[in-house]
LOKOLSE-718353 format. One record per residue (C-alpha): x, y, z; residue in one letter. Coordinates in steps of 0.05 Angstrom, whole numbers, plus 5000, padded with zeros to 4 digits. Layout:
BEGIN
@xx=X; yy=Y; zz=Z; r=A;
...
REM end
This chain:
BEGIN
@xx=3344; yy=4753; zz=4891; r=X;
@xx=3367; yy=4768; zz=4962; r=X;
@xx=3363; yy=4839; zz=4987; r=X;
@xx=3438; yy=4841; zz=4995; r=X;
@xx=3447; yy=4830; zz=4920; r=X;
@xx=3392; yy=4878; zz=4904; r=X;
@xx=3422; yy=4932; zz=4949; r=X;
@xx=3489; yy=4922; zz=4916; r=X;
@xx=3458; yy=4931; zz=4848; r=X;
@xx=3418; yy=4991; zz=4870; r=X;
@xx=3481; yy=5026; zz=4895; r=X;
@xx=3516; yy=5010; zz=4829; r=X;
@xx=3459; yy=5041; zz=4791; r=X;
@xx=3457; yy=5102; zz=4835; r=X;
@xx=3532; yy=5111; zz=4828; r=X;
@xx=3528; yy=5106; zz=4753; r=X;
@xx=3473; yy=5157; zz=4741; r=X;
@xx=3489; yy=5210; zz=4692; r=X;
@xx=3515; yy=5275; zz=4728; r=X;
@xx=3457; yy=5311; zz=4693; r=X;
@xx=3404; yy=5263; zz=4721; r=X;
@xx=3359; yy=5278; zz=4778; r=X;
@xx=3299; yy=5241; zz=4807; r=X;
@xx=3228; yy=5264; zz=4822; r=X;
@xx=3183; yy=5236; zz=4876; r=X;
@xx=3118; yy=5203; zz=4854; r=X;
@xx=3058; yy=5249; zz=4854; r=X;
@xx=3086; yy=5315; zz=4881; r=X;
@xx=3149; yy=5311; zz=4838; r=X;
@xx=3199; yy=5338; zz=4887; r=X;
@xx=3266; yy=5340; zz=4854; r=X;
@xx=3329; yy=5312; zz=4885; r=X;
@xx=3397; yy=5287; zz=4865; r=X;
@xx=3436; yy=5226; zz=4889; r=X;
@xx=3502; yy=5250; zz=4919; r=X;
@xx=3534; yy=5185; zz=4941; r=X;
@xx=3521; yy=5117; zz=4971; r=X;
@xx=3551; yy=5073; zz=5025; r=X;
@xx=3535; yy=5007; zz=5060; r=X;
@xx=3482; yy=5038; zz=5104; r=X;
@xx=3447; yy=5088; zz=5059; r=X;
@xx=3440; yy=5133; zz=4999; r=X;
@xx=3452; yy=5206; zz=5008; r=X;
@xx=3410; yy=5255; zz=4968; r=X;
@xx=3400; yy=5330; zz=4964; r=X;
@xx=3334; yy=5363; zz=4946; r=X;
@xx=3331; yy=5420; zz=4898; r=X;
@xx=3318; yy=5471; zz=4953; r=X;
@xx=3382; yy=5449; zz=4987; r=X;
@xx=3357; yy=5401; zz=5041; r=X;
@xx=3400; yy=5340; zz=5050; r=X;
@xx=3373; yy=5272; zz=5069; r=X;
@xx=3399; yy=5203; zz=5082; r=X;
@xx=3356; yy=5145; zz=5056; r=X;
@xx=3371; yy=5086; zz=5100; r=X;
@xx=3384; yy=5016; zz=5076; r=X;
@xx=3337; yy=4984; zz=5127; r=X;
@xx=3279; yy=5026; zz=5103; r=X;
@xx=3293; yy=5005; zz=5032; r=X;
@xx=3290; yy=4933; zz=5053; r=X;
@xx=3224; yy=4943; zz=5089; r=X;
@xx=3196; yy=4978; zz=5027; r=X;
@xx=3221; yy=4922; zz=4981; r=X;
@xx=3187; yy=4870; zz=5024; r=X;
@xx=3122; yy=4909; zz=5025; r=X;
@xx=3123; yy=4918; zz=4949; r=X;
@xx=3133; yy=4844; zz=4940; r=X;
@xx=3068; yy=4827; zz=4977; r=X;
@xx=3025; yy=4888; zz=4967; r=X;
@xx=3035; yy=4940; zz=4911; r=X;
@xx=3040; yy=5012; zz=4933; r=X;
@xx=2991; yy=5062; zz=4908; r=X;
@xx=3033; yy=5120; zz=4883; r=X;
@xx=2977; yy=5172; zz=4891; r=X;
@xx=2972; yy=5157; zz=4965; r=X;
@xx=3045; yy=5153; zz=4986; r=X;
@xx=3065; yy=5192; zz=5048; r=X;
@xx=3114; yy=5247; zz=5030; r=X;
@xx=3171; yy=5214; zz=5067; r=X;
@xx=3164; yy=5150; zz=5027; r=X;
@xx=3166; yy=5183; zz=4958; r=X;
@xx=3242; yy=5189; zz=4954; r=X;
@xx=3250; yy=5116; zz=4974; r=X;
@xx=3204; yy=5094; zz=4918; r=X;
@xx=3239; yy=5138; zz=4867; r=X;
@xx=3307; yy=5110; zz=4883; r=X;
@xx=3285; yy=5038; zz=4891; r=X;
@xx=3254; yy=5041; zz=4822; r=X;
@xx=3326; yy=5040; zz=4796; r=X;
@xx=3338; yy=4971; zz=4825; r=X;
@xx=3325; yy=4908; zz=4786; r=X;
@xx=3259; yy=4873; zz=4796; r=X;
@xx=3212; yy=4932; zz=4808; r=X;
@xx=3159; yy=4959; zz=4762; r=X;
@xx=3111; yy=5018; zz=4758; r=X;
@xx=3045; yy=5003; zz=4725; r=X;
@xx=2975; yy=5030; zz=4730; r=X;
@xx=2995; yy=5078; zz=4785; r=X;
@xx=3025; yy=5024; zz=4828; r=X;
@xx=3096; yy=5005; zz=4850; r=X;
@xx=3108; yy=4931; zz=4855; r=X;
@xx=3164; yy=4879; zz=4858; r=X;
@xx=3171; yy=4831; zz=4801; r=X;
@xx=3218; yy=4779; zz=4830; r=X;
@xx=3217; yy=4735; zz=4769; r=X;
@xx=3239; yy=4792; zz=4725; r=X;
@xx=3295; yy=4810; zz=4775; r=X;
@xx=3323; yy=4739; zz=4772; r=X;
@xx=3322; yy=4738; zz=4696; r=X;
@xx=3354; yy=4807; zz=4691; r=X;
@xx=3408; yy=4787; zz=4740; r=X;
@xx=3425; yy=4722; zz=4703; r=X;
@xx=3427; yy=4756; zz=4636; r=X;
@xx=3469; yy=4813; zz=4660; r=X;
@xx=3519; yy=4768; zz=4694; r=X;
@xx=3524; yy=4724; zz=4633; r=X;
@xx=3538; yy=4786; zz=4591; r=X;
@xx=3589; yy=4811; zz=4641; r=X;
@xx=3556; yy=4879; zz=4643; r=X;
@xx=3506; yy=4924; zz=4677; r=X;
@xx=3436; yy=4927; zz=4648; r=X;
@xx=3400; yy=4993; zz=4643; r=X;
@xx=3338; yy=4994; zz=4688; r=X;
@xx=3288; yy=5046; zz=4664; r=X;
@xx=3254; yy=5087; zz=4716; r=X;
@xx=3196; yy=5135; zz=4706; r=X;
@xx=3224; yy=5179; zz=4762; r=X;
@xx=3291; yy=5197; zz=4728; r=X;
@xx=3294; yy=5265; zz=4694; r=X;
@xx=3345; yy=5311; zz=4665; r=X;
@xx=3361; yy=5373; zz=4703; r=X;
@xx=3341; yy=5411; zz=4639; r=X;
@xx=3270; yy=5380; zz=4642; r=X;
@xx=3257; yy=5401; zz=4714; r=X;
@xx=3278; yy=5474; zz=4710; r=X;
@xx=3235; yy=5521; zz=4750; r=X;
@xx=3200; yy=5580; zz=4714; r=X;
@xx=3253; yy=5631; zz=4733; r=X;
@xx=3308; yy=5586; zz=4704; r=X;
@xx=3269; yy=5573; zz=4640; r=X;
@xx=3257; yy=5647; zz=4630; r=X;
@xx=3330; yy=5663; zz=4644; r=X;
@xx=3354; yy=5611; zz=4594; r=X;
@xx=3306; yy=5632; zz=4539; r=X;
@xx=3321; yy=5705; zz=4549; r=X;
@xx=3395; yy=5691; zz=4546; r=X;
@xx=3386; yy=5652; zz=4481; r=X;
@xx=3344; yy=5709; zz=4453; r=X;
@xx=3395; yy=5762; zz=4473; r=X;
@xx=3450; yy=5720; zz=4441; r=X;
@xx=3409; yy=5713; zz=4376; r=X;
@xx=3397; yy=5788; zz=4374; r=X;
@xx=3471; yy=5801; zz=4384; r=X;
@xx=3488; yy=5757; zz=4324; r=X;
@xx=3433; yy=5781; zz=4277; r=X;
@xx=3403; yy=5846; zz=4253; r=X;
@xx=3328; yy=5844; zz=4267; r=X;
@xx=3315; yy=5917; zz=4250; r=X;
@xx=3294; yy=5896; zz=4179; r=X;
@xx=3256; yy=5831; zz=4185; r=X;
@xx=3251; yy=5825; zz=4109; r=X;
@xx=3325; yy=5812; zz=4104; r=X;
@xx=3323; yy=5750; zz=4150; r=X;
@xx=3328; yy=5682; zz=4120; r=X;
@xx=3270; yy=5636; zz=4134; r=X;
@xx=3311; yy=5595; zz=4183; r=X;
@xx=3332; yy=5656; zz=4222; r=X;
@xx=3261; yy=5682; zz=4223; r=X;
@xx=3236; yy=5616; zz=4251; r=X;
@xx=3289; yy=5615; zz=4305; r=X;
@xx=3271; yy=5687; zz=4326; r=X;
@xx=3197; yy=5671; zz=4327; r=X;
@xx=3206; yy=5608; zz=4369; r=X;
@xx=3252; yy=5644; zz=4419; r=X;
@xx=3204; yy=5703; zz=4425; r=X;
@xx=3146; yy=5655; zz=4436; r=X;
@xx=3182; yy=5617; zz=4489; r=X;
@xx=3204; yy=5680; zz=4526; r=X;
@xx=3134; yy=5708; zz=4522; r=X;
@xx=3102; yy=5645; zz=4548; r=X;
@xx=3150; yy=5636; zz=4605; r=X;
@xx=3150; yy=5708; zz=4624; r=X;
@xx=3074; yy=5712; zz=4626; r=X;
@xx=3070; yy=5651; zz=4671; r=X;
@xx=3123; yy=5679; zz=4718; r=X;
@xx=3092; yy=5749; zz=4716; r=X;
@xx=3025; yy=5719; zz=4740; r=X;
@xx=3060; yy=5683; zz=4797; r=X;
@xx=3098; yy=5745; zz=4818; r=X;
@xx=3034; yy=5786; zz=4813; r=X;
@xx=2999; yy=5739; zz=4860; r=X;
@xx=3055; yy=5747; zz=4910; r=X;
@xx=3054; yy=5823; zz=4904; r=X;
@xx=2982; yy=5826; zz=4926; r=X;
@xx=3005; yy=5810; zz=4997; r=X;
@xx=3051; yy=5871; zz=4996; r=X;
@xx=3004; yy=5921; zz=4961; r=X;
@xx=2946; yy=5944; zz=5004; r=X;
@xx=2880; yy=5973; zz=4979; r=X;
@xx=2892; yy=6032; zz=4933; r=X;
@xx=2967; yy=6024; zz=4948; r=X;
@xx=3027; yy=6026; zz=4903; r=X;
@xx=3096; yy=5996; zz=4906; r=X;
@xx=3158; yy=6026; zz=4872; r=X;
@xx=3217; yy=5988; zz=4848; r=X;
@xx=3281; yy=6006; zz=4810; r=X;
@xx=3249; yy=5996; zz=4742; r=X;
@xx=3177; yy=6018; zz=4753; r=X;
@xx=3115; yy=6019; zz=4796; r=X;
@xx=3057; yy=5971; zz=4808; r=X;
@xx=2989; yy=5986; zz=4838; r=X;
@xx=2930; yy=5946; zz=4862; r=X;
@xx=2876; yy=5943; zz=4810; r=X;
@xx=2807; yy=5911; zz=4808; r=X;
@xx=2763; yy=5882; zz=4755; r=X;
@xx=2698; yy=5843; zz=4759; r=X;
@xx=2695; yy=5772; zz=4732; r=X;
@xx=2624; yy=5746; zz=4720; r=X;
@xx=2598; yy=5675; zz=4714; r=X;
@xx=2526; yy=5657; zz=4701; r=X;
@xx=2487; yy=5626; zz=4758; r=X;
@xx=2447; yy=5564; zz=4747; r=X;
@xx=2396; yy=5574; zz=4692; r=X;
@xx=2337; yy=5554; zz=4738; r=X;
@xx=2357; yy=5607; zz=4789; r=X;
@xx=2362; yy=5660; zz=4735; r=X;
@xx=2292; yy=5644; zz=4706; r=X;
@xx=2262; yy=5643; zz=4776; r=X;
@xx=2288; yy=5713; zz=4789; r=X;
@xx=2263; yy=5736; zz=4720; r=X;
@xx=2195; yy=5708; zz=4735; r=X;
@xx=2193; yy=5747; zz=4801; r=X;
@xx=2206; yy=5811; zz=4762; r=X;
@xx=2156; yy=5792; zz=4707; r=X;
@xx=2210; yy=5791; zz=4654; r=X;
@xx=2198; yy=5745; zz=4595; r=X;
@xx=2251; yy=5691; zz=4586; r=X;
@xx=2256; yy=5708; zz=4512; r=X;
@xx=2289; yy=5773; zz=4531; r=X;
@xx=2352; yy=5737; zz=4554; r=X;
@xx=2351; yy=5675; zz=4509; r=X;
@xx=2396; yy=5674; zz=4448; r=X;
@xx=2434; yy=5629; zz=4403; r=X;
@xx=2483; yy=5581; zz=4438; r=X;
@xx=2544; yy=5572; zz=4393; r=X;
@xx=2561; yy=5504; zz=4424; r=X;
@xx=2491; yy=5478; zz=4410; r=X;
@xx=2491; yy=5509; zz=4341; r=X;
@xx=2555; yy=5471; zz=4323; r=X;
@xx=2520; yy=5407; zz=4341; r=X;
@xx=2463; yy=5424; zz=4293; r=X;
@xx=2513; yy=5440; zz=4237; r=X;
@xx=2549; yy=5375; zz=4248; r=X;
@xx=2487; yy=5332; zz=4249; r=X;
@xx=2438; yy=5364; zz=4201; r=X;
@xx=2434; yy=5393; zz=4132; r=X;
@xx=2445; yy=5464; zz=4160; r=X;
@xx=2512; yy=5487; zz=4133; r=X;
@xx=2565; yy=5528; zz=4169; r=X;
@xx=2557; yy=5584; zz=4118; r=X;
@xx=2483; yy=5586; zz=4133; r=X;
@xx=2493; yy=5608; zz=4205; r=X;
@xx=2562; yy=5638; zz=4207; r=X;
@xx=2598; yy=5693; zz=4170; r=X;
@xx=2662; yy=5655; zz=4156; r=X;
@xx=2729; yy=5691; zz=4144; r=X;
@xx=2796; yy=5655; zz=4136; r=X;
@xx=2852; yy=5684; zz=4178; r=X;
@xx=2924; yy=5659; zz=4170; r=X;
@xx=2977; yy=5663; zz=4222; r=X;
@xx=3041; yy=5629; zz=4244; r=X;
@xx=3039; yy=5582; zz=4303; r=X;
@xx=3098; yy=5549; zz=4338; r=X;
@xx=3088; yy=5474; zz=4333; r=X;
@xx=3154; yy=5447; zz=4358; r=X;
@xx=3215; yy=5467; zz=4398; r=X;
@xx=3284; yy=5435; zz=4391; r=X;
@xx=3301; yy=5432; zz=4465; r=X;
@xx=3366; yy=5394; zz=4453; r=X;
@xx=3392; yy=5449; zz=4406; r=X;
@xx=3373; yy=5504; zz=4454; r=X;
@xx=3409; yy=5467; zz=4510; r=X;
@xx=3471; yy=5457; zz=4468; r=X;
@xx=3473; yy=5530; zz=4451; r=X;
@xx=3463; yy=5550; zz=4523; r=X;
@xx=3520; yy=5504; zz=4546; r=X;
@xx=3565; yy=5538; zz=4494; r=X;
@xx=3546; yy=5607; zz=4521; r=X;
@xx=3560; yy=5586; zz=4592; r=X;
@xx=3628; yy=5558; zz=4570; r=X;
@xx=3645; yy=5624; zz=4536; r=X;
@xx=3627; yy=5664; zz=4599; r=X;
@xx=3669; yy=5618; zz=4642; r=X;
@xx=3728; yy=5628; zz=4596; r=X;
@xx=3725; yy=5703; zz=4605; r=X;
@xx=3790; yy=5719; zz=4642; r=X;
@xx=3795; yy=5762; zz=4702; r=X;
@xx=3822; yy=5822; zz=4667; r=X;
@xx=3764; yy=5822; zz=4617; r=X;
@xx=3715; yy=5813; zz=4673; r=X;
@xx=3743; yy=5871; zz=4712; r=X;
@xx=3740; yy=5916; zz=4650; r=X;
@xx=3669; yy=5898; zz=4640; r=X;
@xx=3651; yy=5912; zz=4712; r=X;
@xx=3687; yy=5979; zz=4707; r=X;
@xx=3648; yy=5996; zz=4644; r=X;
@xx=3582; yy=5979; zz=4678; r=X;
@xx=3601; yy=6020; zz=4741; r=X;
@xx=3619; yy=6080; zz=4698; r=X;
@xx=3553; yy=6075; zz=4660; r=X;
@xx=3514; yy=6070; zz=4724; r=X;
@xx=3550; yy=6132; zz=4751; r=X;
@xx=3533; yy=6173; zz=4688; r=X;
@xx=3461; yy=6153; zz=4695; r=X;
@xx=3460; yy=6174; zz=4769; r=X;
@xx=3491; yy=6241; zz=4750; r=X;
@xx=3439; yy=6254; zz=4696; r=X;
@xx=3381; yy=6236; zz=4743; r=X;
@xx=3411; yy=6282; zz=4798; r=X;
@xx=3416; yy=6340; zz=4749; r=X;
@xx=3341; yy=6332; zz=4733; r=X;
REM end
């Protein structure tokens, strides 16, 4: 297949991408969306807002290279990643065993079959994602918290015993997702705050205060180094030797020694989240966003006035001591 034909098909594929679809670069998974195409290039915007034009002549060079020498995805220069991600949409390219290569025979076959059918084949690419799947931690926490708030608005959770099993499952899953996402984001924010809080310092915000704290984390040195130091101090090795649970498990698994012989075993039952229906969560979120967008100006103004009034009352109470 000539590159002119391949370029035309690549443009068609880019123009027909689902509006929700984004691409990620190999390796570092930088997220970007295809805005539009023309004869000379493909215009994309990265998630952080940076725009870039991917030029046709560079695609042609990359296609020629992939036809003679597969590209190692782990060692791609950053500037090449977007080209590979987009070119993977074109017919006749394949990603396998960490390599990006041209498969000209497959391209010819696909082109013939598609033209005979009078339609446009779907070319799968491992670099296409849904915007939902590449949300950053703040976005995920926001969405899960919004879903949780909506659930609590629609249900009474003050008496958990009155909840149906379905409602209890939904509440547990949402609480679990919010907790996990919030904990991850909290750790990231905490790492950033260390640059702002000096030794023994504190920082105050609208909702509270954080301070710099310290704890020791210990990790055993090499066993030989430990024994050498004990020998210098005339301390018998037996004083520090004990039962290694990992080694003990091997003994239990490979000998007649039973688990009950060496462990006090107690059964503990608990609920664990094993699956999340991401599609259902997304559908619910889209519905909430639609409801918010339908809120007319008058209702929005009333809500803002109510919030301003409440904030004013709080300020007055704080001022009064």
